[in-house]
C-alpha positions in Angstrom: 62.8 63.8 -72.9 65.9 64.3 -75.1 68.3 62.9 -77.5 72.0 62.7 -76.2 74.5 64.0 -78.3 77.5 62.1 -77.6 78.9 60.0 -74.6 78.6 61.3 -70.9 82.3 61.6 -70.5 82.2 64.5 -73.0 79.6 66.6 -71.2 81.0 70.0 -70.4 79.8 73.7 -69.8 81.0 76.6 -71.8 80.8 80.1 -71.1 77.2 81.2 -71.6 76.5 83.3 -74.8 72.8 83.9 -75.3 70.9 85.8 -78.1 68.2 88.0 -76.4 65.8 87.4 -79.4 65.6 83.9 -78.1 63.3 85.0 -75.2 60.1 85.3 -76.6 56.2 84.6 -76.3 54.2 82.6 -78.7 50.9 84.0 -80.3 49.3 80.7 -79.3 49.6 78.9 -75.9 51.1 75.7 -77.5 52.8 77.6 -80.5 56.4 78.5 -81.4 58.2 80.5 -78.7 61.8 80.6 -79.9 63.7 79.8 -83.2 66.2 77.0 -82.7 68.4 76.3 -85.7 71.7 75.0 -86.6 73.5 78.4 -85.9 72.5 78.4 -82.2 72.1 76.1 -79.2 68.5 76.7 -78.7 65.9 73.9 -78.2 62.2 73.6 -78.1 60.2 70.4 -77.8 56.4 69.4 -77.5 56.0 66.2 -75.3 53.0 63.9 -74.8 52.4 60.9 -72.7 49.8 58.1 -72.5 50.1 55.7 -69.5 47.7 52.9 -69.2 46.7 50.6 -66.5 49.2 47.7 -65.9 47.9 44.3 -67.0 49.7 42.5 -64.1 51.5 43.6 -60.7 55.0 44.9 -61.0 55.0 45.7 -64.8 54.8 49.2 -66.3 51.8 48.4 -68.4 51.1 50.0 -71.7 53.0 53.3 -72.2 53.6 55.6 -75.2 55.4 58.8 -74.9 56.7 61.2 -77.7 58.8 64.3 -78.2 58.7 66.4 -81.2 62.1 68.3 -81.3 63.7 71.3 -82.8 67.3 71.3 -81.7 68.9 69.3 -79.0 68.3 69.5 -75.3 71.7 67.9 -74.3 74.8 68.7 -76.3 78.4 67.5 -75.6 79.7 69.3 -78.7 78.0 72.6 -79.4 78.6 72.3 -83.1 75.7 70.2 -84.2 75.5 71.3 -87.8 76.0 67.6 -89.0 72.9 66.5 -87.0 69.3 66.5 -88.1 67.8 69.4 -86.6 64.3 68.1 -86.5 63.3 64.7 -85.1 60.8 62.8 -83.1 61.7 60.5 -80.1 59.3 57.8 -79.0 59.4 55.6 -76.0 57.3 53.2 -74.1 56.2 49.7 -73.1 53.9 47.1 -74.5 51.3 45.5 -72.2 53.9 42.7 -71.4 56.4 45.1 -70.2 58.7 45.0 -73.2 60.2 48.4 -73.9 60.7 50.2 -77.2 62.7 53.4 -78.2 62.8 55.1 -81.6 64.2 58.2 -83.0 62.8 59.4 -86.3 64.6 62.2 -88.3 62.5 64.7 -90.0 63.3 67.1 -93.1 61.5 70.0 -91.3 59.7 70.9 -88.1 57.1 73.5 -88.8 54.6 75.2 -86.4 51.6 76.9 -87.7 49.1 78.8 -85.8 45.4 79.0 -86.6 42.3 80.6 -84.9 42.4 81.1 -81.2 45.0 78.7 -79.7 44.9 76.2 -82.5 48.4 75.0 -83.5 49.5 72.4 -86.2 53.0 70.8 -85.9 54.4 69.2 -89.0 57.6 67.2 -88.9 58.3 66.5 -92.6 56.4 63.5 -93.7 56.9 61.4 -90.6 54.7 62.9 -87.9 52.4 65.7 -87.0 50.3 67.0 -84.1 47.2 69.3 -84.0 46.0 71.2 -81.0 42.4 72.6 -81.0 41.6 76.2 -80.5 40.1 75.7 -77.2 43.1 73.5 -75.9 40.9 70.6 -75.1 41.9 68.1 -77.7 45.1 67.1 -79.4 45.7 64.5 -82.1 49.1 63.1 -82.9 50.0 61.0 -85.9 53.1 58.9 -86.9 53.8 57.9 -90.4 57.2 56.3 -90.4 56.3 52.7 -90.9 59.2 51.8 -93.2 62.4 50.3 -91.6 64.4 51.3 -89.7 61.7 53.3 -87.8 58.6 51.2 -88.0 55.8 53.3 -86.4 52.5 54.5 -87.7 49.2 55.4 -86.1 47.7 57.9 -84.0 47.1 59.3 -80.3 43.9 61.5 -79.5 44.0 63.4 -76.2 41.0 64.9 -74.5 41.9 67.3 -71.6 39.9 67.4 -68.3 41.8 70.4 -66.8 42.6 73.9 -67.9 45.9 74.7 -69.4 48.5 76.4 -67.0 52.1 77.6 -66.9 54.6 76.2 -64.3 54.1 79.1 -61.7 50.8 80.4 -62.3 47.5 79.9 -64.4 48.5 82.0 -67.5 50.6 85.0 -66.6 54.0 83.9 -67.7 55.7 80.8 -68.9 59.0 81.6 -67.0 60.1 81.1 -63.5 60.9 84.9 -63.0 58.2 85.4 -60.3 59.9 83.1 -57.9 63.4 84.0 -58.4 65.2 85.1 -55.2 66.2 88.6 -54.4 70.0 88.0 -54.5 72.1 88.6 -57.6 71.9 85.6 -60.1 74.9 84.0 -61.6 74.8 83.1 -65.4 73.2 79.7 -65.1 70.6 81.0 -62.5 69.6 83.9 -64.7 68.9 81.5 -67.6 67.0 79.2 -65.4 64.7 81.9 -64.0 64.3 84.1 -67.0 64.6 82.0 -70.2 63.5 78.5 -69.6 60.0 78.3 -70.6 57.2 75.8 -69.8 53.6 75.6 -71.0 51.4 72.8 -70.0 48.4 72.5 -72.5 47.0 69.3 -71.3 47.7 68.7 -67.4 45.5 65.5 -67.4 42.7 63.6 -69.1 42.3 60.7 -71.5 44.3 59.5 -74.5 43.3 56.8 -77.1 46.3 55.3 -78.5 46.3 53.2 -81.7 49.7 52.6 -83.2 51.8 49.8 -84.8 55.5 49.5 -83.9 57.5 47.3 -85.9 54.7 45.2 -86.7 53.2 44.9 -83.2 50.0 46.9 -82.3 49.7 48.9 -79.2 46.2 49.9 -78.5 44.8 51.2 -75.2 43.1 54.1 -73.4 45.1 55.8 -70.7 45.9 58.8 -68.8 47.1 61.8 -71.0 49.5 64.7 -70.6 51.0 67.2 -73.0 53.4 70.2 -72.4 56.3 72.0 -74.2 59.5 73.5 -73.1 62.1 76.0 -74.8 65.3 77.5 -73.8 68.2 79.3 -75.4 70.8 76.8 -74.2 71.3 73.0 -74.1 70.2 71.8 -70.6 73.7 70.8 -69.6 74.9 74.4 -69.9 72.8 75.5 -67.1 71.0 72.8 -65.1 72.5 70.3 -62.7 69.4 68.4 -61.6 65.7 68.1 -62.5 63.0 66.1 -61.0 59.5 65.9 -62.9 56.6 64.0 -62.5 52.8 64.0 -63.3 49.9 61.7 -62.4 46.2 61.2 -62.3 45.1 59.5 -59.0 41.5 59.3 -57.8 40.0 62.9 -58.0 43.6 64.5 -58.4 45.5 65.6 -61.3 49.1 66.5 -60.3 52.6 67.6 -61.5 55.8 68.9 -60.0 59.4 70.0 -60.7 62.1 70.1 -58.2 65.5 71.5 -59.8 68.8 72.9 -59.2 70.7 75.3 -61.6 74.3 74.4 -62.4 76.8 75.9 -59.9 74.1 77.0 -57.6 72.6 76.2 -54.1 69.2 77.2 -55.0 66.6 74.3 -55.1 63.6 75.4 -57.0 60.1 73.7 -56.9 56.9 73.9 -58.8 53.5 72.2 -57.6 50.4 71.6 -59.6 47.5 70.0 -57.9 43.9 70.0 -59.0 40.5 68.3 -58.9 37.6 68.7 -61.3 36.1 71.4 -58.8 39.2 73.6 -58.2 42.8 74.2 -58.6 44.3 73.6 -55.2 47.8 74.6 -56.1 49.7 76.1 -59.1 53.1 77.7 -57.7 56.7 78.0 -57.8 58.9 78.5 -54.8 62.6 78.3 -53.5 63.0 75.7 -50.8 63.0 77.3 -47.4 61.4 80.5 -48.5 57.9 79.8 -47.0 56.0 76.9 -45.2 52.6 77.0 -47.1 51.7 77.0 -50.9 54.7 74.6 -51.4 55.4 71.3 -52.9 58.3 69.0 -51.7 59.7 65.9 -53.7 61.8 63.7 -51.5 63.5 60.7 -53.2 63.8 57.6 -50.9 65.6 54.4 -50.8 68.2 53.0 -53.4 68.2 50.8 -56.4 70.5 50.1 -59.3 70.3 52.9 -61.8 71.7 53.2 -65.4 75.3 52.7 -66.4 76.5 51.7 -62.9 74.8 54.6 -61.1 72.4 54.5 -58.0 68.9 55.8 -58.3 66.0 56.3 -55.9 63.9 53.4 -55.4 60.9 55.7 -54.5 59.6 59.1 -54.0 57.3 61.0 -51.5 55.6 64.1 -53.0 53.9 66.5 -50.6 51.7 69.5 -51.3 51.0 72.0 -48.6 48.3 74.4 -49.8 47.8 78.0 -48.7 45.6 77.1 -45.6 48.2 74.4 -44.4 46.2 71.4 -45.7 48.6 68.7 -46.8 48.3 66.1 -49.6 50.9 63.3 -49.8 51.5 60.8 -52.4 54.0 58.0 -52.8 55.5 56.7 -55.9 57.3 53.5 -56.7 58.6 52.6 -60.3 57.9 49.5 -62.2 59.7 50.2 -65.3 62.3 52.7 -66.8 62.7 54.0 -70.4 64.9 55.9 -71.4 67.5 54.6 -68.9 70.8 56.6 -69.1 72.8 58.0 -66.3 72.0 61.5 -67.5 68.3 60.7 -67.9 66.0 58.2 -66.5 62.2 58.3 -67.0 60.3 55.8 -64.8 56.5 54.7 -65.1 55.3 53.3 -61.8 52.3 53.2 -59.4 51.3 56.2 -57.1 49.2 56.1 -53.9 47.9 58.9 -51.6 45.7 61.8 -51.2 44.6 64.4 -48.5 46.3 63.4 -45.3 44.1 61.8 -42.8 41.5 61.0 -45.6 40.9 58.4 -48.3 44.1 57.0 -50.1 43.7 56.4 -53.8 45.9 54.5 -56.2 47.0 55.1 -59.8 49.8 55.2 -62.3 52.5 58.0 -62.7 55.4 59.1 -64.8 58.4 60.5 -63.0 62.0 61.2 -64.1 65.4 62.3 -63.0 67.2 64.7 -65.6 70.9 64.7 -64.2 73.0 66.7 -66.5 75.4 67.5 -63.6 75.9 63.8 -63.1 75.0 64.2 -59.3 75.6 61.0 -57.3 72.5 59.9 -55.3 72.5 58.3 -51.8 69.5 57.7 -49.6 
């Protein structure tokens, strides 16, 4: 999800100074929302994921995930003028479970908007993406086959769900509709009013055909694509952020459970749909209501990155408007990236509507931990 600027020991929060022009809306749903550059700490990224079916039990299976970056989502040193402003990170697993991680710098990171919601992103000569005007397809290409990067090929996404924002279908990309009535501190204000999230492809299929350092990775898997933007590096206003998505049986789902820095607020989003209906698309504060909510509960313990402890599983619950509950359990089979400040797992998911048929599938779920919170079951 991000490139770490320096070592964890240097992470620090400074006084928050934000340019109001960084809060904006794009003309296209998947377009450019703000303008990160070397003179500010803003960041915007376009993320996509392909997760295939594991070839053997206990392995993460084929996975390819990318991020097209403008700026840096975690900065230990806010002076980043010596760093490349535009770059692509690529992580995943080959079918045998071997992981790979690449960071490819680019000379530019340009977004152009066409007819309807059509968007083209061009990262120098090393990578590009095109989103169709109806937001139903997306093509990603990589062209950095030379050392030391070693990746070329393409990903082709086909969506099976409508695009949406975190708290609603298409009303606002920000979380302000769910903010509490209390006066917000600086970090809470940024979190609710200036952190943007647009989900262009909530679910669907993706055809992957890439070559990484001479090894071909070719598969068809579950696809997902979203983007985020914010005026500050994440470690300046977020303490903890759980995120995940999956397709399982008839269900497509995603969630966030997050806490702003120096705050007692726990914020949750839940999206759950079938091909017949959107069952839930909401944001809420923990404890504020009993229906139309999502709850993510980390469970168990296992060894995490850099001597930390991480959850060994998660239980995800959706309680929809009429009180009907859907429950899913997730178990990791592989982790990449794997740092104390950020761990992204691929794993298995099982569940469905409580009291009815249980399904199985594959999922991606992560813990972004800029506050270096200590976990215990």
